[in-house]
C-alpha positions in Angstrom: -24.8 11.6 26.9 -25.0 9.8 23.7 -22.5 12.1 22.1 -20.1 11.6 25.0 -20.4 7.9 24.6 -19.8 8.1 20.9 -16.7 10.2 21.3 -15.3 7.7 23.7 -16.2 4.9 21.4 -14.3 6.4 18.5 -11.3 7.2 20.6 -11.1 3.6 21.9 -11.4 2.5 18.4 -8.5 4.7 17.2 -6.3 3.5 19.9 -6.6 -0.1 18.9 -6.5 0.8 15.3 -3.2 2.6 15.8 -1.8 -0.5 17.7 -2.8 -2.7 14.8 -1.3 -0.3 12.3 2.0 -0.3 14.2 2.0 -4.2 14.3 1.5 -4.6 10.4 4.0 -1.8 9.7 6.8 -2.5 12.2 6.5 -6.2 13.1 6.4 -8.3 10.0 8.6 -11.4 10.8 5.5 -13.7 11.1 6.9 -15.5 14.0 7.5 -15.1 17.7 6.5 -11.7 19.2 5.8 -10.2 15.8 3.1 -12.8 15.0 1.5 -12.7 18.5 1.5 -8.9 18.5 -0.3 -8.7 15.1 -2.9 -11.3 16.0 -3.5 -9.7 19.5 -4.0 -6.2 18.1 -6.1 -7.4 15.2 -8.3 -9.5 17.6 -8.7 -6.6 20.0 -9.5 -4.1 17.2 -12.4 -6.3 15.8 -13.7 -7.3 19.1 -13.7 -3.7 20.6 -15.4 -2.3 17.5 -18.1 -4.9 17.5 -18.6 -4.7 21.2 -18.8 -1.0 21.4 -20.9 -0.4 18.2 -23.0 -3.7 18.7 -23.4 -4.2 15.0 -21.8 -5.4 11.8 -22.7 -3.5 8.6 -22.7 -6.0 5.7 -21.3 -3.6 2.9 -20.6 -4.3 -0.7 -16.9 -4.6 0.1 -17.6 -7.4 2.7 -19.6 -9.3 0.1 -16.9 -8.8 -2.4 -14.3 -10.1 0.1 -16.3 -13.2 0.9 -17.0 -13.9 -2.8 -13.4 -13.5 -3.9 -11.7 -15.4 -1.0 -14.5 -17.9 -1.2 -13.5 -18.6 -4.7 -9.9 -18.6 -3.7 -10.4 -21.3 -1.1 -12.7 -23.2 -3.3 -9.7 -23.6 -5.7 -8.4 -26.2 -3.3 -10.6 -28.6 -5.3 -8.5 -28.3 -8.3 -5.3 -26.9 -6.9 -2.2 -28.9 -7.3 -1.1 -28.2 -3.7 -4.1 -27.3 -1.4 -1.6 -26.6 1.5 -0.2 -23.7 -0.6 -3.7 -22.4 -1.1 -4.4 -22.6 2.6 -1.2 -20.7 3.5 -3.0 -17.3 3.4 -5.9 -18.1 5.8 -4.6 -15.5 8.2 -4.3 -12.9 5.6 -8.0 -13.6 4.6 -9.2 -13.2 8.3 -7.4 -9.9 8.7 -8.7 -8.6 5.4 -12.3 -9.5 6.3 -11.8 -7.9 9.7 -10.7 -4.6 8.2 -13.8 -4.5 5.9 -15.9 -5.3 8.9 -14.5 -2.7 11.3 -13.9 0.3 8.9 -17.5 1.0 7.8 -18.8 1.0 11.4 -16.6 3.9 12.4 -15.2 5.5 9.2 -18.2 7.6 8.1 -17.1 11.1 7.4 -14.1 13.3 6.3 -12.9 13.8 9.8 -12.7 10.1 10.7 -10.9 9.3 7.3 -8.4 12.0 8.0 -7.9 10.7 11.5 -7.1 7.3 10.1 -4.6 8.6 7.7 -2.9 10.5 10.5 -2.7 7.2 12.5 -1.1 5.6 9.5 1.3 8.4 9.4 2.1 8.0 13.0 2.6 4.2 12.7 5.0 4.8 9.8 7.0 7.3 12.0 7.1 4.7 14.8 8.4 2.2 12.2 11.2 4.6 11.1 12.1 5.3 14.8 12.3 1.6 15.4 14.3 1.1 12.2 16.8 3.8 13.4 17.2 2.3 16.7 17.6 -1.4 15.7 19.7 -0.8 12.5 23.5 -0.9 13.2 25.0 2.5 12.0 27.5 0.5 9.8 24.5 -0.8 7.7 23.3 2.6 6.7 24.5 3.2 3.2 25.9 -0.3 2.8 22.8 -2.5 2.8 19.1 -1.9 2.0 17.5 -0.7 5.2 14.7 -2.8 6.7 16.2 -6.2 6.9 17.8 -5.5 10.3 14.3 -5.7 11.9 12.7 -8.2 9.6 11.0 -5.8 7.2 11.0 -6.3 3.5 12.8 -3.3 1.9 10.4 -3.1 -1.0 7.2 -3.3 1.2 8.6 -0.8 3.7 9.6 1.7 0.9 6.2 1.5 -0.7 4.5 2.1 2.6 6.7 5.1 3.4 6.0 6.4 -0.2 2.2 6.4 0.6 3.1 8.1 3.9 4.9 10.7 2.0 1.9 11.3 -0.3 -0.4 11.5 2.7 1.8 14.2 4.2 1.6 16.2 0.9 -2.2 15.9 1.2 -2.3 17.2 4.8 0.1 20.0 4.0 -2.4 21.3 1.5 -5.3 20.4 3.7 -4.1 22.4 6.5 -2.8 25.4 4.5 -6.2 25.7 2.8 -7.8 26.7 6.1 -6.9 29.6 8.3 -3.3 29.8 9.3 -3.5 29.8 13.1 -0.8 28.5 15.4 -2.1 25.0 15.2 -2.0 24.8 11.5 1.6 26.2 11.5 2.6 23.3 13.9 0.9 20.9 11.6 2.8 22.4 8.7 6.1 21.7 10.5 5.0 18.3 11.5 4.0 17.0 8.0 6.9 18.7 6.4 9.4 16.9 8.7 7.4 13.6 8.4 7.5 13.9 4.6 11.3 14.5 4.6 11.8 11.4 7.0 9.7 9.2 4.8 11.4 10.1 1.5 14.8 9.8 3.0 14.2 6.4 4.6 12.3 5.2 1.5 15.5 5.9 -0.6 17.6 4.0 1.9 15.4 0.9 1.4 16.7 0.9 -2.1 13.1 0.4 -3.4 12.8 1.6 -7.1 9.0 1.0 -6.8 9.0 3.5 -3.7 10.8 6.0 -5.6 8.4 5.7 -8.5 5.4 6.1 -6.1 6.9 9.3 -4.6 7.4 10.9 -7.9 4.0 9.9 -9.3 2.1 10.8 -6.2 3.9 14.1 -5.7 3.7 15.3 -9.3 0.2 14.2 -10.0 -1.2 15.7 -6.8 0.6 19.0 -7.0 -0.3 19.6 -10.6 -3.9 18.6 -10.5 -4.6 21.0 -7.6 -2.8 23.9 -9.2 -4.4 26.3 -11.6 -3.4 29.3 -13.7 0.2 30.7 -12.9 0.5 28.4 -9.9 0.5 25.4 -12.3 3.7 26.8 -14.0 5.2 27.7 -10.7 4.6 24.2 -9.3 5.9 22.6 -12.7 9.2 24.6 -12.1 9.4 23.5 -8.5 8.7 19.8 -9.5 11.5 19.9 -12.1 13.9 21.4 -9.5 12.8 18.7 -7.1 13.3 15.8 -9.5 16.7 17.1 -10.6 17.8 17.5 -7.0 16.6 13.8 -6.2 18.5 12.6 -9.3 21.6 14.5 -8.4 21.5 13.3 -4.8 21.1 9.6 -5.7 23.8 9.6 -8.2 26.3 11.8 -6.4 25.9 10.7 -2.8 28.0 7.6 -2.2 25.7 5.9 0.2 22.5 6.6 -1.9 24.3 5.6 -5.1 25.3 2.2 -3.5 21.7 1.6 -2.1 19.5 2.8 -5.0 21.6 4.7 -7.7 23.4 1.6 -8.8 20.2 -0.5 -8.9 18.5 2.2 -11.2 21.5 2.2 -13.4 21.5 -1.6 -13.7 17.8 -1.6 -14.5 18.2 0.9 -17.3 21.1 -1.0 -18.7 19.3 -4.3 -18.6 16.2 -2.8 -20.3 18.4 -1.2 -23.0 20.0 -4.6 -23.5 23.5 -3.1 -23.0 24.3 -4.7 -19.5 27.2 -7.1 -19.3 28.3 -9.1 -16.3 28.0 -7.2 -13.0 25.8 -4.6 -14.8 22.9 -7.0 -15.2 19.9 -6.3 -13.0 19.5 -9.9 -11.7 16.3 -8.9 -9.8 14.6 -7.6 -13.0 15.7 -10.8 -14.9 14.2 -13.0 -12.3 11.0 -11.0 -12.2 10.8 -11.3 -15.9 11.2 -15.1 -15.7 8.4 -15.3 -13.1 6.0 -13.3 -15.3 6.8 -15.3 -18.4 6.2 -18.6 -16.4 2.9 -17.2 -14.9 1.7 -16.3 -18.4 2.5 -19.8 -19.6 0.6 -21.2 -16.6 -2.3 -19.1 -17.4 -2.4 -20.2 -21.0 -2.7 -23.8 -19.7 -5.4 -23.0 -17.1 -7.2 -19.8 -18.3 -10.7 -20.1 -16.7 -10.1 -21.3 -13.1 -6.4 -21.1 -12.9 -3.8 -23.5 -11.3 -5.2 -22.9 -7.8 -4.8 -20.2 -5.2 -1.1 -19.4 -4.4 -0.1 -22.5 -6.5 2.4 -20.5 -8.5 4.8 -21.4 -5.8 3.9 -25.0 -6.3 4.6 -24.7 -10.0 8.1 -23.3 -9.1 8.8 -26.4 -7.0 7.6 -28.6 -9.8 10.2 -27.2 -12.2 12.8 -27.3 -9.4 13.5 -23.6 -9.5 16.1 -22.5 -7.0 14.0 -19.5 -5.7 10.5 -20.5 -4.9 8.2 -17.4 -4.7 5.1 -15.8 -6.0 5.2 -14.3 -9.5 6.0 -10.7 -8.3 3.1 -9.4 -10.5 -0.3 -9.3 -9.1 -2.0 -9.4 -12.5 -0.3 -12.5 -13.7 -0.5 -13.9 -10.2 -4.3 -13.7 -10.3 -4.6 -15.0 -14.0 -2.2 -18.0 -13.4 -3.6 -19.1 -10.0 -7.3 -18.1 -10.2 -7.8 -17.7 -13.9 -10.1 -15.2 -15.7 -12.8 -15.8 -13.1 -10.6 -14.8 -10.1 -9.0 -12.0 -11.9 -12.4 -10.4 -12.8 -13.7 -10.8 -9.2 -10.6 -9.3 -7.6 -10.3 -6.3 -9.8 -14.0 -5.5 -10.0 -14.0 -3.8 -6.6 -10.9 -1.9 -7.3 -12.2 -0.6 -10.7 -15.6 0.1 -9.3 -14.1 2.1 -6.4 -11.9 4.1 -8.7 -14.7 4.9 -11.1 -16.9 6.1 -8.2 -14.2 8.2 -6.8 -13.5 9.7 -10.2 -17.0 10.8 -10.8 -17.4 12.1 -7.2 -14.3 14.2 -7.8 -15.8 15.8 -10.9 -18.7 16.8 -8.8 -17.2 18.0 -5.5 -13.4 18.6 -6.3 -12.6 17.3 -2.8 -8.8 17.0 -2.3 -9.5 14.0 0.0 -11.2 12.3 -2.9 -8.2 13.3 -5.2 -5.7 11.8 -2.7 -7.5 8.5 -2.9 -7.8 8.5 -6.7 -4.0 9.0 -6.9 -3.2 6.5 -4.2 -5.5 3.7 -5.7 -4.1 4.3 -9.2 -0.6 4.1 -7.9 -1.2 1.0 -6.1 -2.8 -0.5 -9.3 0.2 0.6 -11.4 2.5 -1.0 -8.9 0.6 -4.2 -9.0 2.6 -5.0 -12.1 5.7 -5.4 -9.9 4.1 -6.5 -6.7 1.7 -9.2 -5.5 -0.7 -7.2 -3.3 -3.9 -9.2 -2.9 -2.6 -10.5 0.4 -1.6 -7.1 1.7 -3.5 -5.7 4.6 -2.0 -2.3 4.2 -3.5 -2.1 0.6 -6.8 -3.2 1.8 -6.9 -0.6 4.4 -6.7 2.1 1.6 -9.2 0.2 -0.5 -11.6 0.3 2.6 -11.0 4.0 3.1 -11.6 4.7 -0.6 -14.7 2.8 -0.4 -15.9 4.8 2.6 -15.3 8.1 1.0 -16.9 6.9 -2.2 -20.0 5.9 -0.4 -20.0 9.2 1.6 -19.7 11.3 -1.5 -22.4 9.4 -3.3 -24.8 9.9 -0.4 -24.0 13.7 -0.2 -24.6 14.0 -4.0 -28.0 12.1 -3.7 -29.2 14.3 -1.0 -28.2 17.3 -3.0 
């Protein structure tokens, strides 16, 4: 009887988790229906989890979350504009809720895989919604995503992670017996991977393209041994050459992402002139330089949570935004103290995963090592501490790290 109840409990949790994943993937406007849908699905997810399980596990991740965000909100004392600091209260509540819910249910390899499948499903839903709502005339002329209120870079990076997850499941399924079910899974994840990579390229996100390449190459090469390593290397070279050819020889893809890559290269080389200059790269460089200057003035405690935007207003900059770099955002707004607190949990989780992988060679562990590493690399061009999507992967990585450690201790 207990087992039946447990199965029902887990299924109910997965239903509400899927709804929440859909809400944060496909409905990001922050106003109207989108805001209501996100709040309702999040509230139901937390409430159902606690009601059905009747407990809250105080994990190290929860403690870290409270300490980091406690310091963040404490910074209103010295922040230039406390209102800007309090702007992310909703993000904090959702992040804390994720850390509360996941340890209660996510306990083994199967539950982690199920969550990854739900993430893939929510991203497929987002792609379908994108195709329905985006006018046909905008495909190949504008960066996809804006038609339904999605940030093209954020959408592209999520799809890139979905692509890497599909690669993981393709290997996970084919490593078992090849029955009819696994063949269907092979087809499903192959099609999903193609959809994710195509839509990601139409978002025009260079970061998404980098994530796809890094994730695919690193995962495929690490799991390959002997002659398979050389075969995979050849396949990867062909794959990369095909992508480059497609991006620069297909008119639509060239307009969306090829031209942006070209501008970035020319700007970095210092040979760009007039229309060839990558304005986005120049502006991001400006943000980073200003954030570093701000950090030098307030190195210990920072200028105050989310107060980089305050600083942009003070200097009357035309485009008020965060620094577009999570590292300098932490340093400039929360100082060395906030930076250390924030990246402590990411570093500790990554180290635990690495040593666990050396012991068990688990492909699931490897997937999370690659994913966490890529997210940390992309922090150079992305402010991620407010991202619920990133936190979900941190929570999952923490769960698998804890699971592996327990198994090793038992052995």
